[in-house]
N, C-alpha and C positions, 0 to 999 in steps of 0.2 A: 682153433681156428680161429682168426678172427674178421666178425663179419663184414665190418667196415671195410678192411684189406680185399675180401673178397670181393664184394659189390662196386669196389672202386676197380679191382683187375676188371672186372665185368663189363665196366661203363667204358673203361680205358680201349679197349677193343674196338670201340665206335669212334671213341671222342680224341684219340691219340692227338691228332692234328691243331686240336684247339684246348686241349689240358691237359695236365702232366698226373698221373697215380695220384699226386701229394696233394693237388690242388682237386682233383674230385673227392678224394678222400674229407677234406679238411670243412668240405660243405653237407655233405652226408647227415642226415640228423636222423633220430630216431623219433617215427610218430607219436605223437598223444597219447590215442589208443588202438587198440590191436587191432580192430579191424578196419585200421587205414594203413594196416601194411605192418614188417617187421623195421624194414630200411627205407627211407624217402631221398630223392635227391630234386633237388631243385636246379631247374633250365635257368633260369633268368641270368646269370655271367654268359649264359651261349648264342642269347639273342641279339648283340649286337652281333659276334663275329658270326654270326650261320644268316643274317639279316633273315628269321624269321621269329613268329612271337613264342614265348616259354612254352606254351600250351601245343602248338605246332611239334616243336622241338619233343616235347614230353610223349605223345602220341606215337612219333616216328622210333624212338629211342626203344618204349613200350614194345612197341611190337618186333623189334628185333634181339631182345635178349630172353637169351634160355639155359638154362644148365637141368642138370640131374635134380639139384639140390634144390630148384626151386620150384613151387606148385605154379605162381603167375608172376609176370609183370603188367603192371598196369599204370595208365595215366591219368590224375587226378588236380585237372588245370596244367598250372607250370611244373608240376610234380610228377616223377616218375616212381611210383611205389613199389617194391619188390616183397613177397610172400614167400617165408622159405617152406621148404618140405620139414615138418618139424621132426620126421622120422629119420630119415635118411641125413640131415642134418645135426641134429641131436646127437645120434649114434656117432658122425664124425667128433662133433665137440666130446662127448662124454667119454669116448677112446683118449683123446687127445690129454682130457685133465685125467683119468686114473691111471692111463702109464706114467704121470708125474705124481701122482700122489704117492706119501703124506708131502711131497715136496712143491706142489703146484703153486704158482704164483711166489716161488724163490726167485730172483732176481741176481744178475751179478756185474752190473754195471761199476759198482762200487768196489769190484775185487781189490786187492793190492791197496786201497786207499785207508787212510784213518782218521777218524772223526772225534774232535776232542768235544763236550758237550757239556755246559755248565746250565747245572739245573738245581733246585729246591736252594737249596745256600741260606737254610734260617738265622734266626740271630741267637746266637748263646745267652743263655739267661731268660730267655724272653719263653711262652708258652709254642708251643706250633698249633699256630690258628689256621682255620680253613684258607686265609687271605695265601698260606705257602702251598695249600692243594696242588693249585693249576701250574704255576710251574715243576711242581714235583711228577704230575701224572701226564702234562702234556710233555717234558724233556723225558721221561721213560718210555712214554710210546714212538716219540722220533728215534728214541736210540735203538729202540728195537724194530721199529720198520727197516731204518739204516742198515741193521744186521740183516734185515729178511733181503736186503739189498746186496748184500756182499760186502758192506763196509765192516772195519773193526772198529768198533767203539771204545773211548773212551769215558766212562761216566761222573763226572763231578761235581762235591757236595763242596762248592767254594763257601762254606762254613762264615758265617758274616760275627768274627772274633775280635775283631777291634777296630776302633776310634773312638770320636770323643764320648759318644753312649757308656761306652765303658767305664771311663773317667767318671761316668754322671754315679753312674750306679755302685761303684767303687764308693765315691763320696756318700753316696745315701746309704750303704752298708755300716758304713763305719760311723754314720751319725745316729742312724736306728736301725740299725742290722740286729737280730739276735742267734746266735751260734746256731744253738739247737734246733732255732724254728726253722732256720736255713736247711740241716741237715737233715729234718723230719722229715720237711715240703719242701724241697729244692726252690722247683721251678714257681710256683705260685706265691711263694714268699719273694723272690728275687725280684719277680714281675710287680706283687704291692709295691716293695722300693723302689723301683723304677716308676711306680706311677704317681709316689709321693715324693720324687723329688720334682717330677713336673710340673706337681700341684705347689707346693713349697716356692718354686723358683719364679712362679708368676707373681707370689706376694715381694720375693726375694730374690731378683735377677744378678745377687751376687751370687749365689750358689751356681750361679752356670758357670762362672770365672774359676770356683775351686772345681769344677768338674773336666775344664779344661786342662789345668795346673795337674789333676790327678793323671788324667792321661799321658801327659808330656811326660811324668815319671813313670808310668808302664811301658811309654816310649824310649826310654833312657836305661828300663831294667832294674826301678827297683825294689827288693826282693822283697819286701812285707807287701807290695799294689801288686807284683806279678804271681807271689802263693794265690792272692785274693783271686785274681783272674783265671789259673792253672786250676782252682775249686772248682769258680762258676762255671765252666768251661766243660770238666769232667761231667759235674751233675750233669748237663744240657743232654751230652752227646747221647749218656744214659737212654733219657730221655726220650730221646729223636728216633733212637736204633727200635725201641719197642712199635713206635708208629711205623717205620720204614717197614719193619717184618711184616705189620699187619697190612699195611701195602704191598708186600712182595715188591717192593723198590731197593736195588742194590748200589751201591756203588765202588767204582775204583779207584777214586782219591779222595778222600778229605782235606786235600791240600786248603784251608783257611787264609784269609786274607794276611795273618798274622806270619803265614808261613811263608811271604815276601817282603819281610821287613827287612834282611840283609840282602835282599836281591834291588831295593829300590834306590841305593846308592848308585848302583851299577847305569838302573834306568836314566836315572836325575842325569848323571854324566856323560850318558850318551844325545841325551838331550841338550844338553849343552856343549858338546862337543859340535853336534852339527851347526851352529849357532840361532836355537830354534829359541834358547831359555832367555826371558825379557821381565822386568822386574816392572812390580806395576803396585801401585800402593804398599810397597812394600812385600808383596808377595810374588810365587815365581811364575810363571804362565808361558803357555805358546799360545800364540795371536793365529785365530783362525780367520779371521774376517775373508780371506780370500775365499771360504769355501761355505761364504753366509753362515757362520757360526760364532757364538760364543767365544771368549777366550778359554782355553783349557785350564786349571788351577792344578798348579804341582805340587806347590808348595804353601803352606797361608804365612803369615809374616812371620809368625812365632816357630816358621822351622817344622812345625809338623807336617805331615803328609797324609794326599785325598785320595778317594777312592779311584780318580782316575791315575795318580801315580799308581797305584797297586795294580792297576789292572793293566798298566801299561806292562808293568813287571811281569805280572802271573801269562801275558800272552809272550813276550820276550823266551821266559820261562818253556812256555806250552810247546811252542815250536820247535824248539832245541832238543827238545825231552822225547815228544811225540811225533814229531813230523810231522802233523796233521794235513790233511788236503782241505780241511775245513774246519775253522772251530763256533761251535756254533752257541748262544749265550741265549737259553730261555729265562728273559725275563721279563715283567709289565711293560706297559708300553709308557709310562710315565718315564721311562729311563731312555727315550731314545735319544733325547738331547746327547744326553754322558756317552752313549755307546756313537754316535756321529763322530763325537770328540775324539773317543781313545782312537778310532779307528782313520781318521784323520790326522792324529800325532803321529799313528805308526808308517804310515804311506808319508809323510813327511820326513818319516827317518829314514825312509828309503828302506822298509823293507819292502818288496819286492809280494811279499803274502799280504799286504794287507787287503786288498781286497777279496780274501778268503774268509775274513771275519762275518758272519751274519749274525746279526740280534733279530732272535723271535720272538716280537712283543706278542703281549695277550693281554685281554681285558680283564675288569675288576670282578671279583664276590662280592656284591651290593650287600648292605645291610640294611632294608628299609630305606633302598635309595642312596644308602652313603658308604663312603669308603672304609672298610674295616682301618681300625688305628691302636695300636698295643697304648702309644703313648695315651689315647685319652680312655681306654680302658673298654672301647667298642671293640669288643674282638668275641668269634667264637671258636671254641677247642676244635679243632679236630675229630683228636681223639676222642671227645664225649661224642661226638658226629658218627664214627666210626663203629663204637660200642653201641650206641643206640641204633643204629641199621643194622648191625648184627644180631641185636636181640628182638628187632622185630621179627627179621628173616627167622630165627628161629620158631619164634610164634608161631609164624605162618605155617614152618614145617612141623611143628608139633600136633596143629589143626587139622593138616592138611593129606600129610603122611606121618603120623607119629613110629611106624614100624622102622624109617626108613635108617637105613646103615650112615653110618659117619656124618648122622644128624651135625655135629659139633662143628666139625670141617668146614662142612655143605653150608651151615647156615654164616662160616664168616666170610667164604668164596661168594654168598651169594652179597651180605651187605656190604660187604665192599666193593665190591663188583657194583650194587647199585649206586655208591657214593661216583666213585672212578668215570662210570658210563656218564652219569649224569653230566660229570662235567666234558668230558670229550666227545658226549655228542653235539654240544655248542660248539658255533665258529669258534677258531679261540681268541677274535679279534672282537667278539661279544663281551657283553657283561652280563654276570646272572646272577639276578636278587637271590641272595639266599631263602630256600625255601627246604625245610628239612622234609615237608609233607610232599612236596614235589618229587625231592631224590628219592622219597622212601617207597613212591608208589610201586608196585610190582605187579602193573599192568602198563598195556598203551607201548610208548616210544623209551622204553627202560632196560637196564643192564639184565635186569630178574629176567625179564621176557625171552631177551635173545636165548638169555642159561635154559631157559624152561623147555623151547624150543629145541635146543642142542639134547637136554635131555628126552623129550617125546621121542625124539629120533634113535636116539641111541636105543630106548625100552624098543622101537621097533626092529629092529637089529637083533634084538638080545631073543625077541620073541622068534625071531623067525630061524633063529641058529642059523647064520650064515656062514655057507662053507664058502673055500675058496672057487674062484667064478671066472668063466669067458667073459670075452667083450660085449660090450653093452651093445643089444641089438636092436632098438630104437623103442619109441614110443609114441603113439600115436593123439594123444591127449590133449590138446589145448595147456593144460593147467600144466603138465611136466615139459612140454617147449617154454614156456615163459619163465620157469622155474631155471631152465639148462641156458636159457641166454641169460641169465643175471650171474648163474655161476662161472662162467664163460668170459667176464669178465673182472674177475679177479686179478688176475697179475697185473689190468691196467689201472685196478685202484691202489693196490700196492705201491707203484710207480707215481702215482697223482697223489696218493697223500703223502709218499715221502718228500718229494719234488717241491712242493707248496707245504711242506710242515704244516700237513694239517688232520692229523687222527680223526675229525671230525667227518673225513671223508670218507675213511673206514668203518667207522660209528654207522654212519647212515645208511651203508652199503647192507652190513651183517644185519642191520634193521629189516632192508629190504627183501634180503635172502627169505630171512625169519617170516615177515608175511608172505613171500610168494610158497614156502614151505606149506607153510599152517591154511593158506590156501587149497593147496595139492591136498594134503592131508585131509582137509574139509571135503573134496569132492571126487576124492578114490581109496576106493578098497585096495589098499596094497598088499595088504597080504594074504588075497586071493590066487589062492591053486590056480593059475594058468600060464600061458608058454610066455606074457611077460612079467612073470613077477619077477624074474632074474635083475631085468635089467632097470624096473621101481625099487631093488633091492641096491642094487648099484649108484643109484640117482640118490638113495636115503643119502649110504654112506658118504658119497661127495659130499650133501650137506653137514653130514655132524663133523667130517675133516677141516670142511672153508669154515663155517661157525665155530670150532676150535682153534684153530689156527686164528683167523681173525680177533676173537676176542685175548686170545693170546699176547699177540701184538699191540692191542690196547693194556694189556698190564692186569686183563680178569681170568681167571680160571674160570673153567665151563665144564661144572659136575656130569656125571654121565645119569643120574637119577636126583630126582630134589621131590 
């Protein structure tokens, strides 16, 4: 039961000559305080049409509204506030929720459509830092939300395994590398060589030319250089897989930048055939002045390809392979111009699907107010953060619930959940200051708080030994009504979170459910034997189902005990 729809229909009976149902619905508000009513309709728009004051219109409307679902309608100045009957309306809502469980919130508007999601995309031979967390967990949650809305999703880990930086790394390894050290500790050792190259290049800029030459050899398939690159790549993917396993993230494709090497020639040829490729200072570019953008660089003066070349080739390949309805790129906001250029080139190529490409930007995780940088060595390793979070969760469990079964698994779920939730509760466009202390706080607006609420609700159901039940007969207390109203919004929250590509909408919602449930739990003797026991237990069951499902859509597990 959509309460906004219900109120709009009720008002439409009296306002059909002045406003449509959709117009009415668009201005209905939720009052800030519950004593002001459940929903409110402002009468300002009607004043001119009816040639009456908003307050007079509100008074007249309030007197004419009636329904078995309402306790009362009252005018408060220019507003018509309605108060639902919590018992009858709550029963109607809960019957609707329970009839759909565990599928409540599942939507179908994406049915038959495919979405590709470019996400995570770390660079080989570099550690998986906190800087890569955002693309990974935001992208994963958007994919899960898309599936909840009916889409088929293809999650693509577009590994950074190509480009001049690998020429630099190969040069560094040849100059200063030690095979045994790299075999023993691959990522830290390769990362150390990468940092050393940049430090030495500051004193001797000719090193950069050596790096560029090494990358050209890689592009040309030089056997020695290619063997080194393959080794670096294999070691990196093994290290990344451990982190993805901890985060519970999987992919449908690991096609990195190098996969498109043999596809870029055709992309460049297509750009040339369309008469878009022009020479500028020895390089080949597509001019985008008409789009208010800098030119898109397709080939450098030495013939080497660039990010744009590969992204154009990748888009052409993905459309042909997957037939996507949308191609999403979950990449930091600093790449906004790059994606606008790539999409503009595809549009100029006459691709009718160019407007199906969506860049989903996000803010940075900052360290002491500065961007993390692997080149400058200012980096916090994600694996270390996850392990510390798991250790802290394990300590908490040993202290508070030493006999807990599956304590190790629960600690892993709670620790990784704390890290993921800390990211996703923030609006994706906001920068986040890295703070291990904030991330791992197990009280307040955190993942562990939601997980604990779920475990508490599950504990009540275990104690009750709940049997299969009839329908929900209704409850009269205000706390249950406030909780039911929030549960009722779940499908709407799923749609908003997906269409805005904003997991924070869902994260904030399940925090609101947790707070409302804990308030209900604090005021109500849920297990008291009386005629309302069954309805109370059904309400608790719905809370567990929605919290568990909501957490899963953020990529977080919901322990049944903590």
